A tleap script that builds the chain and sets N, CA, C and O, in Angstrom:
source leaprc.protein.ff14SB
mol = sequence {
  NMET ARG SER VAL ARG TRP ASP LYS SER ALA
  GLU GLN ALA VAL LEU GLY LEU PRO GLN LEU
  LEU ARG ALA SER VAL LEU GLU LEU ILE TYR
  ALA LEU PRO ASP GLU PRO GLU PRO LEU GLY
  ALA ARG PRO TYR GLY MET ILE PRO THR ALA
  PHE GLU ILE VAL THR ASP SER PHE THR VAL
  ILE TYR THR TYR GLY ASP ASP HIE VAL SER
  VAL TRP ILE VAL ARG ALA ASN CTHR
}
set mol.1.N position { -18.804 13.072 -9.211 }
set mol.1.CA position { -18.056 12.207 -10.107 }
set mol.1.C position { -17.444 13.048 -11.227 }
set mol.1.O position { -18.056 13.995 -11.722 }
set mol.2.N position { -16.235 12.682 -11.608 }
set mol.2.CA position { -15.553 13.387 -12.688 }
set mol.2.C position { -16.140 12.991 -14.045 }
set mol.2.O position { -16.557 11.851 -14.249 }
set mol.3.N position { -16.163 13.940 -14.949 }
set mol.3.CA position { -16.544 13.652 -16.331 }
set mol.3.C position { -15.279 13.593 -17.179 }
set mol.3.O position { -14.225 14.079 -16.771 }
set mol.4.N position { -15.391 12.995 -18.358 }
set mol.4.CA position { -14.259 12.917 -19.286 }
set mol.4.C position { -14.428 14.007 -20.337 }
set mol.4.O position { -15.479 14.120 -20.968 }
set mol.5.N position { -13.390 14.801 -20.516 }
set mol.5.CA position { -13.365 15.838 -21.549 }
set mol.5.C position { -12.275 15.462 -22.545 }
set mol.5.O position { -11.196 15.008 -22.163 }
set mol.6.N position { -12.567 15.656 -23.810 }
set mol.6.CA position { -11.637 15.261 -24.872 }
set mol.6.C position { -11.101 16.467 -25.612 }
set mol.6.O position { -11.858 17.355 -26.003 }
set mol.7.N position { -9.788 16.496 -25.804 }
set mol.7.CA position { -9.198 17.410 -26.769 }
set mol.7.C position { -9.628 16.883 -28.143 }
set mol.7.O position { -9.689 15.671 -28.350 }
set mol.8.N position { -9.918 17.763 -29.051 }
set mol.8.CA position { -10.413 17.354 -30.377 }
set mol.8.C position { -9.455 16.384 -31.072 }
set mol.8.O position { -9.898 15.406 -31.675 }
set mol.9.N position { -8.156 16.643 -30.996 }
set mol.9.CA position { -7.199 15.757 -31.667 }
set mol.9.C position { -7.143 14.379 -30.991 }
set mol.9.O position { -6.952 13.371 -31.672 }
set mol.10.N position { -7.307 14.323 -29.670 }
set mol.10.CA position { -7.332 13.031 -28.972 }
set mol.10.C position { -8.571 12.238 -29.367 }
set mol.10.O position { -8.506 11.028 -29.581 }
set mol.11.N position { -9.695 12.932 -29.460 }
set mol.11.CA position { -10.938 12.272 -29.871 }
set mol.11.C position { -10.800 11.704 -31.290 }
set mol.11.O position { -11.208 10.572 -31.550 }
set mol.12.N position { -10.238 12.477 -32.184 }
set mol.12.CA position { -10.046 12.019 -33.565 }
set mol.12.C position { -9.075 10.839 -33.622 }
set mol.12.O position { -9.269 9.910 -34.406 }
set mol.13.N position { -8.044 10.876 -32.799 }
set mol.13.CA position { -7.073 9.772 -32.770 }
set mol.13.C position { -7.745 8.476 -32.336 }
set mol.13.O position { -7.491 7.421 -32.917 }
set mol.14.N position { -8.598 8.545 -31.321 }
set mol.14.CA position { -9.305 7.344 -30.856 }
set mol.14.C position { -10.224 6.815 -31.948 }
set mol.14.O position { -10.284 5.607 -32.177 }
set mol.15.N position { -10.929 7.696 -32.612 }
set mol.15.CA position { -11.848 7.259 -33.672 }
set mol.15.C position { -11.111 6.588 -34.822 }
set mol.15.O position { -11.694 5.774 -35.538 }
set mol.16.N position { -9.834 6.918 -35.010 }
set mol.16.CA position { -9.048 6.337 -36.092 }
set mol.16.C position { -8.366 5.023 -35.746 }
set mol.16.O position { -7.735 4.406 -36.604 }
set mol.17.N position { -8.488 4.587 -34.491 }
set mol.17.CA position { -7.833 3.340 -34.075 }
set mol.17.C position { -8.629 2.122 -34.527 }
set mol.17.O position { -9.847 2.205 -34.680 }
set mol.18.N position { -7.956 0.989 -34.743 }
set mol.18.CA position { -8.681 -0.258 -35.010 }
set mol.18.C position { -9.615 -0.565 -33.836 }
set mol.18.O position { -9.350 -0.165 -32.703 }
set mol.19.N position { -10.683 -1.261 -34.112 }
set mol.19.CA position { -11.757 -1.470 -33.151 }
set mol.19.C position { -11.296 -2.059 -31.811 }
set mol.19.O position { -11.689 -1.553 -30.760 }
set mol.20.N position { -10.486 -3.100 -31.823 }
set mol.20.CA position { -10.054 -3.714 -30.560 }
set mol.20.C position { -9.149 -2.787 -29.754 }
set mol.20.O position { -9.252 -2.722 -28.529 }
set mol.21.N position { -8.274 -2.079 -30.435 }
set mol.21.CA position { -7.406 -1.126 -29.758 }
set mol.21.C position { -8.234 0.030 -29.200 }
set mol.21.O position { -8.006 0.477 -28.076 }
set mol.22.N position { -9.181 0.503 -29.978 }
set mol.22.CA position { -10.071 1.580 -29.526 }
set mol.22.C position { -10.806 1.165 -28.255 }
set mol.22.O position { -10.932 1.960 -27.324 }
set mol.23.N position { -11.290 -0.072 -28.211 }
set mol.23.CA position { -11.998 -0.561 -27.028 }
set mol.23.C position { -11.088 -0.563 -25.802 }
set mol.23.O position { -11.528 -0.201 -24.711 }
set mol.24.N position { -9.837 -0.961 -25.961 }
set mol.24.CA position { -8.880 -0.964 -24.849 }
set mol.24.C position { -8.608 0.446 -24.343 }
set mol.24.O position { -8.568 0.686 -23.136 }
set mol.25.N position { -8.423 1.374 -25.273 }
set mol.25.CA position { -8.160 2.764 -24.905 }
set mol.25.C position { -9.362 3.349 -24.167 }
set mol.25.O position { -9.205 3.984 -23.124 }
set mol.26.N position { -10.546 3.138 -24.701 }
set mol.26.CA position { -11.741 3.694 -24.075 }
set mol.26.C position { -11.998 3.086 -22.705 }
set mol.26.O position { -12.436 3.783 -21.790 }
set mol.27.N position { -11.732 1.807 -22.555 }
set mol.27.CA position { -11.896 1.164 -21.250 }
set mol.27.C position { -11.000 1.835 -20.210 }
set mol.27.O position { -11.438 2.123 -19.096 }
set mol.28.N position { -9.757 2.080 -20.577 }
set mol.28.CA position { -8.835 2.741 -19.665 }
set mol.28.C position { -9.298 4.162 -19.356 }
set mol.28.O position { -9.355 4.563 -18.194 }
set mol.29.N position { -9.627 4.916 -20.396 }
set mol.29.CA position { -9.995 6.320 -20.206 }
set mol.29.C position { -11.251 6.463 -19.360 }
set mol.29.O position { -11.304 7.330 -18.488 }
set mol.30.N position { -12.257 5.641 -19.595 }
set mol.30.CA position { -13.494 5.789 -18.831 }
set mol.30.C position { -13.397 5.213 -17.421 }
set mol.30.O position { -14.343 5.339 -16.643 }
set mol.31.N position { -12.273 4.586 -17.077 }
set mol.31.CA position { -12.003 4.193 -15.688 }
set mol.31.C position { -11.280 5.301 -14.927 }
set mol.31.O position { -11.272 5.301 -13.696 }
set mol.32.N position { -10.672 6.245 -15.646 }
set mol.32.CA position { -9.899 7.307 -15.003 }
set mol.32.C position { -10.701 8.208 -14.067 }
set mol.32.O position { -10.146 8.636 -13.055 }
set mol.33.N position { -11.972 8.526 -14.338 }
set mol.33.CA position { -12.691 9.361 -13.368 }
set mol.33.C position { -12.746 8.748 -11.965 }
set mol.33.O position { -12.718 9.478 -10.973 }
set mol.34.N position { -12.824 7.432 -11.872 }
set mol.34.CA position { -12.860 6.773 -10.569 }
set mol.34.C position { -11.472 6.617 -9.959 }
set mol.34.O position { -11.327 6.653 -8.737 }
set mol.35.N position { -10.461 6.446 -10.786 }
set mol.35.CA position { -9.084 6.249 -10.317 }
set mol.35.C position { -8.140 7.024 -11.240 }
set mol.35.O position { -7.561 6.438 -12.155 }
set mol.36.N position { -7.975 8.342 -11.012 }
set mol.36.CA position { -7.205 9.168 -11.947 }
set mol.36.C position { -5.696 8.933 -11.941 }
set mol.36.O position { -4.994 9.412 -12.832 }
set mol.37.N position { -5.190 8.201 -10.946 }
set mol.37.CA position { -3.767 7.885 -10.912 }
set mol.37.C position { -3.587 6.374 -10.754 }
set mol.37.O position { -3.101 5.909 -9.723 }
set mol.38.N position { -3.982 5.604 -11.783 }
set mol.38.CA position { -3.874 4.147 -11.658 }
set mol.38.C position { -2.416 3.685 -11.669 }
set mol.38.O position { -1.513 4.430 -12.049 }
set mol.39.N position { -2.218 2.464 -11.250 }
set mol.39.CA position { -0.890 1.860 -11.287 }
set mol.39.C position { -0.358 1.946 -12.710 }
set mol.39.O position { -1.059 1.581 -13.654 }
set mol.40.N position { 0.832 2.408 -12.874 }
set mol.40.CA position { 1.430 2.546 -14.198 }
set mol.40.C position { 1.375 3.962 -14.739 }
set mol.40.O position { 2.083 4.281 -15.694 }
set mol.41.N position { 0.548 4.823 -14.149 }
set mol.41.CA position { 0.508 6.220 -14.586 }
set mol.41.C position { 1.742 6.923 -14.039 }
set mol.41.O position { 2.084 6.770 -12.866 }
set mol.42.N position { 2.399 7.684 -14.881 }
set mol.42.CA position { 3.582 8.402 -14.414 }
set mol.42.C position { 3.404 9.890 -14.691 }
set mol.42.O position { 2.742 10.273 -15.656 }
set mol.43.N position { 3.994 10.722 -13.844 }
set mol.43.CA position { 3.854 12.165 -14.028 }
set mol.43.C position { 4.298 12.598 -15.422 }
set mol.43.O position { 5.216 12.026 -16.012 }
set mol.44.N position { 3.620 13.622 -15.927 }
set mol.44.CA position { 3.927 14.145 -17.251 }
set mol.44.C position { 4.308 15.611 -17.113 }
set mol.44.O position { 3.530 16.425 -16.616 }
set mol.45.N position { 5.500 15.929 -17.555 }
set mol.45.CA position { 5.978 17.307 -17.471 }
set mol.45.C position { 6.066 17.747 -16.025 }
set mol.45.O position { 6.282 16.929 -15.131 }
set mol.46.N position { 5.904 19.001 -15.802 }
set mol.46.CA position { 5.966 19.564 -14.449 }
set mol.46.C position { 4.573 19.956 -13.962 }
set mol.46.O position { 4.444 20.775 -13.052 }
set mol.47.N position { 3.535 19.380 -14.559 }
set mol.47.CA position { 2.159 19.711 -14.206 }
set mol.47.C position { 1.699 18.733 -13.131 }
set mol.47.O position { 1.694 17.528 -13.382 }
set mol.48.N position { 1.312 19.200 -11.941 }
set mol.48.CA position { 1.022 18.297 -10.826 }
set mol.48.C position { -0.030 17.226 -11.094 }
set mol.48.O position { 0.092 16.118 -10.572 }
set mol.49.N position { -1.046 17.514 -11.881 }
set mol.49.CA position { -2.102 16.518 -12.108 }
set mol.49.C position { -2.103 15.995 -13.542 }
set mol.49.O position { -3.126 15.501 -14.016 }
set mol.50.N position { -0.971 16.097 -14.238 }
set mol.50.CA position { -0.860 15.556 -15.594 }
set mol.50.C position { -0.105 14.233 -15.541 }
set mol.50.O position { 0.914 14.105 -14.861 }
set mol.51.N position { -0.630 13.253 -16.274 }
set mol.51.CA position { -0.054 11.917 -16.257 }
set mol.51.C position { 0.006 11.326 -17.647 }
set mol.51.O position { -0.714 11.736 -18.557 }
set mol.52.N position { 0.887 10.348 -17.784 }
set mol.52.CA position { 1.061 9.604 -19.030 }
set mol.52.C position { 0.947 8.121 -18.686 }
set mol.52.O position { 1.546 7.639 -17.724 }
set mol.53.N position { 0.178 7.424 -19.480 }
set mol.53.CA position { 0.095 5.970 -19.355 }
set mol.53.C position { 0.580 5.397 -20.677 }
set mol.53.O position { 0.027 5.692 -21.736 }
set mol.54.N position { 1.616 4.576 -20.601 }
set mol.54.CA position { 2.194 3.961 -21.791 }
set mol.54.C position { 2.028 2.452 -21.666 }
set mol.54.O position { 2.483 1.846 -20.696 }
set mol.55.N position { 1.374 1.853 -22.656 }
set mol.55.CA position { 1.251 0.399 -22.726 }
set mol.55.C position { 1.998 -0.061 -23.972 }
set mol.55.O position { 2.548 0.757 -24.709 }
set mol.56.N position { 2.016 -1.352 -24.202 }
set mol.56.CA position { 2.630 -1.858 -25.429 }
set mol.56.C position { 1.882 -1.366 -26.667 }
set mol.56.O position { 2.473 -1.230 -27.738 }
set mol.57.N position { 0.584 -1.100 -26.523 }
set mol.57.CA position { -0.265 -0.774 -27.661 }
set mol.57.C position { -0.552 0.710 -27.851 }
set mol.57.O position { -0.744 1.163 -28.980 }
set mol.58.N position { -0.584 1.476 -26.754 }
set mol.58.CA position { -0.977 2.873 -26.874 }
set mol.58.C position { -0.406 3.714 -25.746 }
set mol.58.O position { 0.077 3.203 -24.735 }
set mol.59.N position { -0.480 5.038 -25.960 }
set mol.59.CA position { -0.087 6.035 -24.974 }
set mol.59.C position { -1.245 7.000 -24.796 }
set mol.59.O position { -1.866 7.424 -25.771 }
set mol.60.N position { -1.534 7.347 -23.544 }
set mol.60.CA position { -2.568 8.332 -23.222 }
set mol.60.C position { -1.939 9.371 -22.295 }
set mol.60.O position { -1.292 9.023 -21.307 }
set mol.61.N position { -2.135 10.636 -22.620 }
set mol.61.CA position { -1.675 11.731 -21.766 }
set mol.61.C position { -2.907 12.532 -21.375 }
set mol.61.O position { -3.723 12.896 -22.222 }
set mol.62.N position { -3.028 12.801 -20.072 }
set mol.62.CA position { -4.233 13.441 -19.563 }
set mol.62.C position { -3.917 14.222 -18.296 }
set mol.62.O position { -2.839 14.096 -17.715 }
set mol.63.N position { -4.871 15.021 -17.892 }
set mol.63.CA position { -4.820 15.702 -16.608 }
set mol.63.C position { -6.180 15.539 -15.954 }
set mol.63.O position { -7.151 15.147 -16.601 }
set mol.64.N position { -6.239 15.841 -14.671 }
set mol.64.CA position { -7.536 15.744 -14.008 }
set mol.64.C position { -7.684 16.805 -12.932 }
set mol.64.O position { -6.706 17.346 -12.416 }
set mol.65.N position { -8.945 17.084 -12.613 }
set mol.65.CA position { -9.293 18.017 -11.548 }
set mol.65.C position { -10.388 17.386 -10.711 }
set mol.65.O position { -10.696 16.205 -10.873 }
set mol.66.N position { -10.969 18.159 -9.827 }
set mol.66.CA position { -12.014 17.636 -8.950 }
set mol.66.C position { -13.227 17.111 -9.709 }
set mol.66.O position { -13.883 16.170 -9.264 }
set mol.67.N position { -13.524 17.723 -10.861 }
set mol.67.CA position { -14.756 17.365 -11.564 }
set mol.67.C position { -14.546 16.816 -12.980 }
set mol.67.O position { -15.518 16.591 -13.701 }
set mol.68.N position { -13.292 16.598 -13.382 }
set mol.68.CA position { -13.067 16.158 -14.762 }
set mol.68.C position { -11.738 15.421 -14.942 }
set mol.68.O position { -10.822 15.538 -14.128 }
set mol.69.N position { -11.667 14.669 -16.022 }
set mol.69.CA position { -10.428 14.132 -16.578 }
set mol.69.C position { -10.361 14.684 -17.989 }
set mol.69.O position { -11.303 14.507 -18.762 }
set mol.70.N position { -9.277 15.345 -18.340 }
set mol.70.CA position { -9.112 15.906 -19.683 }
set mol.70.C position { -8.074 15.094 -20.440 }
set mol.70.O position { -6.904 15.052 -20.059 }
set mol.71.N position { -8.508 14.457 -21.504 }
set mol.71.CA position { -7.631 13.623 -22.318 }
set mol.71.C position { -7.011 14.516 -23.382 }
set mol.71.O position { -7.714 15.092 -24.212 }
set mol.72.N position { -5.678 14.625 -23.348 }
set mol.72.CA position { -4.961 15.501 -24.271 }
set mol.72.C position { -4.471 14.759 -25.506 }
set mol.72.O position { -4.653 15.220 -26.633 }
set mol.73.N position { -3.856 13.623 -25.287 }
set mol.73.CA position { -3.212 12.907 -26.391 }
set mol.73.C position { -3.514 11.425 -26.291 }
set mol.73.O position { -3.434 10.836 -25.213 }
set mol.74.N position { -3.862 10.825 -27.420 }
set mol.74.CA position { -3.984 9.377 -27.550 }
set mol.74.C position { -3.177 9.003 -28.779 }
set mol.74.O position { -3.367 9.560 -29.860 }
set mol.75.N position { -2.270 8.049 -28.596 }
set mol.75.CA position { -1.390 7.666 -29.708 }
set mol.75.C position { -1.199 6.156 -29.691 }
set mol.75.O position { -0.923 5.571 -28.644 }
set mol.76.N position { -1.346 5.529 -30.850 }
set mol.76.CA position { -1.050 4.107 -30.970 }
set mol.76.C position { 0.467 3.936 -30.973 }
set mol.76.O position { 1.174 4.716 -31.610 }
set mol.77.N position { 0.964 2.938 -30.279 }
set mol.77.CA position { 2.395 2.663 -30.238 }
set mol.77.C position { 2.697 1.604 -31.304 }
set mol.77.O position { 2.417 0.420 -31.118 }
set mol.78.N position { 3.259 2.043 -32.399 }
set mol.78.CA position { 3.549 1.116 -33.490 }
set mol.78.C position { 5.036 1.028 -33.736 }
set mol.78.O position { 5.474 0.293 -34.621 }
savepdb mol mol.pdb
quit
């Protein structure tokens, strides 16, 4: 099973989100190890396993490998 790894700035961004938004972001992120390319994920840059998920409320940019999901960026969409 893949583990979730956090970039320090992504972790800090999540901690700074309002509680309900934080819960939504974390729910999505902790589902990524089981389904790293969910519906709505789109390729990010030219990196084969890097993806961006954009919702009305937030954006998450991440990559994944056989044993991990690395969360690079979390941003509230305001």
